[in-house]
N, C-alpha and C positions, 0 to 999 in steps of 0.2 A: 574343458572346464572353464567357466568364465573367469576372467582375470580378477574381477572384484572379489570373488569367493576365495581365490588364492591369497590375496592380500589379507583377508580376514583370518584365514587359517594361520598365516605367517605371524600376524599380530598376536593371536592367542598363544601360539607356540613361544613367542618372545616373552610374553608375560609369564608363562609357566617357567621358562628358564630363569627369569629374574627372581621369581618367587622361590624356586629351589635354591638359587644362589644365596639369597638372603637367609633362607632357612639353614643352609650349611654354615653361613657366617655366624648365625646366632648359636648354633650347636657348638661351633669351635670356641666361641667366647665363653659359653657355659662350661665347656670341658676345661678350658684354661683356668677359669675361676675355681672350679671344683678341685682341680689339681693343686692350685695354690693353697687352698684351705687344707687339703690333706697334708701337704708338705709342712704347712705351718703347724698343724696339730702334731705331726711327727716330731718336728723340731722342738716344740714346746714340751712334749713328753720326754724327749731325750735328755733334757737338762733338769728333769724333775727330781732325780735322786740326789740325796745329800752328798754322795761321793762325787758326782759330776759337778754339783754346785761348788763344793770345796775346791775341786781342781781348777775350775774356771776362775774362782776368786783368787786363788794363789797366783795364777798366771797374770791376772790383771792388777792386783794390788800389792802382793807381798814384796817387801824390799824395794818398793817404788815410792817416788816423791810426788806429793800433791800440795796444793794450796788450800788452806782452811778458809772457807768463805762464810761460815756462820757457826756460832756457838749457841747451842740450845740451853744447856745447863752444864753442871760440873762434870758430867760423864758422857755427854752427847754432842757431836759436832758434825758439820757437813764439809766435804771436800769437793774440789772442782772437777769431777769426772762423772759422766752419766752412769746411772745404775738402772738397767732395764728401761722403763718408761720415764724415770725421774731424770731431771737435768743435773742432779748432783748425787753423791753417795753419802748416806747417813751412817756415821760410825758410833757405836756404843763402846766406850773404853772398857777393855776386858779386865776383870778382876777387882773392880771397884764399884761402889754404889754411892752416888752423890745425893745429898738432900734434894728432894723435889722442889721445883719452883712453881709448878702449876697443879695445885690441888684444890679441892672444894673449900678448904679453910685457908687458902693462901699459901705462900711459900713455907716450906718446912724450915726449922731452925738451921741457920747457916747456909740455906739454899742460895740466897743472893750473893753471899760472899764467895761461895764456891764457883758460881757462874762468872762473876767478875774476875776472879783470880785466873780462871781458865782462859777467859778472853784475852787478858794481858799476856798470857804465855803464847797463844797460838793464832789468834785471829789475824787473817791476811798474811800468815807466815807459811813457809814451806816446811812440811813435815814428812817424815818417812814412816810408812805403814808396815807393820809386821803382824802376821797372823799366827795363830797358835797351832803348830803341827800336831796332828792326832786328835784334834777337836773340831767340831762344826764351826764354820766360818760365819754362820748367821744365827742371830738370836730369835726370840719369840716373835718379834714384830718385823723380821726381815732385815734388821740393821746389821751392818758388818761389825763383827767383834774383833777388836784389834788393840795392839799396843802401839802407841803413837810416840815417835821419837822427835824431840825438839831440835832446832838448829844447833843448839849447844851440846847435843848428844844425850841429854837427859831424856828419860821416858816420862811423859806427862802423867801416865797412870801412877807411877811410883812417886813422882814429885808432889802430886795432889795428896797422896796418901801420907807421905812423910811430913807434910806441912799441916796436916789435920783438917783438910777441907772435905775429905770423903771417908767413907768406911771401906774396909776390905770386904769384898762380896764373898761371903762364905757359903753361899747357896750352890755354887757351881765350881767344880774342879777345873783347874787349868795348870799350865806348866810352872807358874810361879806362886801357886797357892800358899805354900808354907812361907815363902819369902815375904809375901804381902801381909800375912798374919804377923810376922815379926816387925815389919815396918810400922804397921798400925799399933802394935804393942809399944814401940818406942815413942811414937807420937802421943799415944794415950798417957803413958807414964810421964812424959814431958809436958803434958797439958797444952799441947799445941793446937791452935785453931779451935775447932768446935769442942775439943776435949777439955777445954778450960771450964766451960759452964754447962755443957749439954746434960740434960736429964733423961732418964730412961724413956719417959713418955714422948720425948722429942725425937727419938731415934726411929728409923724405919720399922714397920710392923714386924718384918721377918727377924730383925735384930732384937727387938723387944722380946719376942718369943724365945730367942736363944738365951738372952740375958736372964730370963726367968726360969730357965730349965734347971 
């Protein structure tokens, strides 16, 4: 067999080997990518149940201390720990409802006062987070539902309520439901904060409906 023909066959064979090697590498990459996506989906679904979310939240937040980095309004704040894809965790204070500051018609009555009071108590301070055992740890918008303890051991939820800056949230049961009703009752009878001049039409819609029942 002529030597030139052998070199041609050798070159063709080498190209085939390179082609098959590249094909195998591509298949390996595709398999690894598919495997990663499958595992990711499994992991995502594995934390989807409320029970598992509650368990993870208790382990991560309950009875732990964090710094408050932002105050949204009288019942909403951010602490300095990532929450899923967010760089921070947003907390909704459990058991109270503050007047809104961001509505179509502007802030609700006493909304600014509640926000400013909350800022003075907690902004850039270390607080201890407590979750409510027996209840879901997340609210409607994925915010962490919590009791927040101040450096002086007071609970912000109760302090805001006792000073008349927020309403007791009677829409949802929690461990201190009756206690918070009593705290609000004392603030109301003492005409503290918003209770000095608030009118029925200035209250949250859900509370207006209860007042008119």
